[in-house]
C-alpha positions in Angstrom: 149.8 -12.6 54.5 151.6 -15.0 52.3 149.4 -17.8 53.6 146.3 -15.9 52.5 147.9 -15.1 49.2 148.8 -18.8 48.7 145.3 -19.8 49.6 143.8 -17.4 47.0 146.2 -18.8 44.4 145.2 -22.3 45.2 141.5 -21.5 44.9 142.1 -19.7 41.5 144.0 -22.7 40.2 141.3 -25.0 41.4 138.6 -22.9 39.6 140.7 -22.8 36.4 141.0 -26.6 36.5 137.3 -27.0 36.9 136.7 -24.7 34.0 139.2 -26.6 31.9 137.7 -30.0 32.7 134.2 -28.6 31.9 135.4 -27.2 28.6 136.9 -30.6 27.6 133.8 -32.5 28.5 131.6 -30.1 26.6 133.7 -30.2 23.5 133.7 -34.0 23.5 129.9 -33.9 23.2 129.9 -31.3 20.5 128.7 -32.2 17.0 131.4 -29.9 15.5 133.3 -33.0 14.4 131.5 -34.2 11.2 133.1 -37.6 11.4 132.0 -38.1 15.0 128.5 -36.8 14.1 128.2 -39.3 11.2 129.4 -42.1 13.4 126.7 -41.3 16.0 124.0 -41.2 13.3 125.3 -44.4 11.7 125.2 -46.1 15.2 121.6 -44.9 15.8 120.4 -46.1 12.4 122.2 -49.4 12.7 120.6 -50.0 16.1 117.2 -48.8 14.8 117.5 -51.3 12.0 118.4 -54.1 14.3 115.5 -53.3 16.6 113.1 -53.2 13.6 114.4 -56.6 12.3 114.0 -58.1 15.8 110.6 -56.5 16.6 109.0 -57.2 13.2 110.4 -60.7 12.7 107.8 -63.4 12.6 107.4 -65.1 15.9 108.8 -68.5 16.2 106.1 -71.1 16.4 105.7 -73.6 19.2 106.9 -76.4 17.0 110.4 -74.7 17.0 110.6 -74.7 20.8 112.9 -77.1 22.5 110.5 -77.6 25.4 107.5 -78.0 23.1 105.4 -75.3 24.8 106.9 -72.3 23.0 107.6 -70.4 26.2 111.4 -70.6 26.0 111.4 -69.3 22.4 109.0 -66.5 23.1 110.9 -65.5 26.2 114.2 -65.3 24.2 112.5 -63.4 21.4 111.1 -60.9 23.9 114.5 -60.5 25.6 116.1 -59.8 22.2 113.5 -57.2 21.3 113.8 -55.6 24.7 117.6 -55.5 24.4 117.5 -54.1 20.9 114.9 -51.5 22.0 117.1 -50.4 24.9 120.1 -50.1 22.6 118.4 -47.9 20.1 116.9 -45.6 22.8 120.4 -45.2 24.3 121.7 -44.3 20.8 119.0 -41.7 20.4 120.0 -40.1 23.7 123.5 -39.8 22.4 122.2 -38.0 19.3 120.1 -35.7 21.4 123.0 -34.8 23.6 125.1 -34.0 20.6 122.3 -31.9 19.1 122.2 -34.0 15.9 118.4 -33.9 15.3 116.9 -32.6 12.1 114.0 -30.2 11.7 113.2 -29.8 15.4 112.2 -33.5 15.7 112.7 -35.0 19.1 114.6 -38.2 18.2 114.4 -39.5 21.8 110.7 -39.3 22.1 110.2 -40.7 18.6 112.5 -43.6 19.4 110.9 -44.4 22.7 107.4 -44.2 21.2 108.5 -46.4 18.2 109.9 -49.0 20.6 106.5 -48.8 22.4 104.7 -49.6 19.1 103.9 -46.2 17.6 104.2 -46.7 13.8 104.1 -42.9 13.2 107.1 -42.4 15.6 108.9 -45.3 13.9 108.4 -43.6 10.6 109.8 -40.4 11.9 112.9 -42.2 13.2 113.3 -44.0 9.9 113.0 -40.6 8.1 115.8 -39.3 10.3 118.0 -42.1 9.1 116.9 -41.4 5.5 117.8 -37.7 5.8 121.2 -38.6 7.5 122.2 -40.8 4.5 121.7 -44.1 6.3 118.5 -45.3 4.7 119.9 -48.7 3.9 120.3 -49.5 7.6 116.6 -49.3 8.3 113.4 -50.7 7.0 110.4 -48.7 6.0 107.9 -48.1 8.8 104.3 -49.1 8.3 
């Protein structure tokens, strides 16, 4: 009987540990901490601004290319735009997980669509930054 009792205690302790770990993980994703929420918003808006600067920068002409054909420059520019787009999408996912959206907007969809070239979605993402107090980190859309 003591073996069964010991086994039941072990299972109960194991369940309690799982519940405790889940609670810690959930609390770390919570937007209850205003400083952490502002940091996530600032991170998103910084990355959105970087993507905008990269995506909307004038393309480097062929005369600036080392090889003379412009391919290496365009390839690097495309890589930079792609990396900046990926970074801002990941930042939007962190905002979404922390429930830091405003007015029912879907910040992930807007960000993905903005990176895909949707000016309206870019405007909504920029508006998010404006309403979060980080308007200086982004450019106007349009």
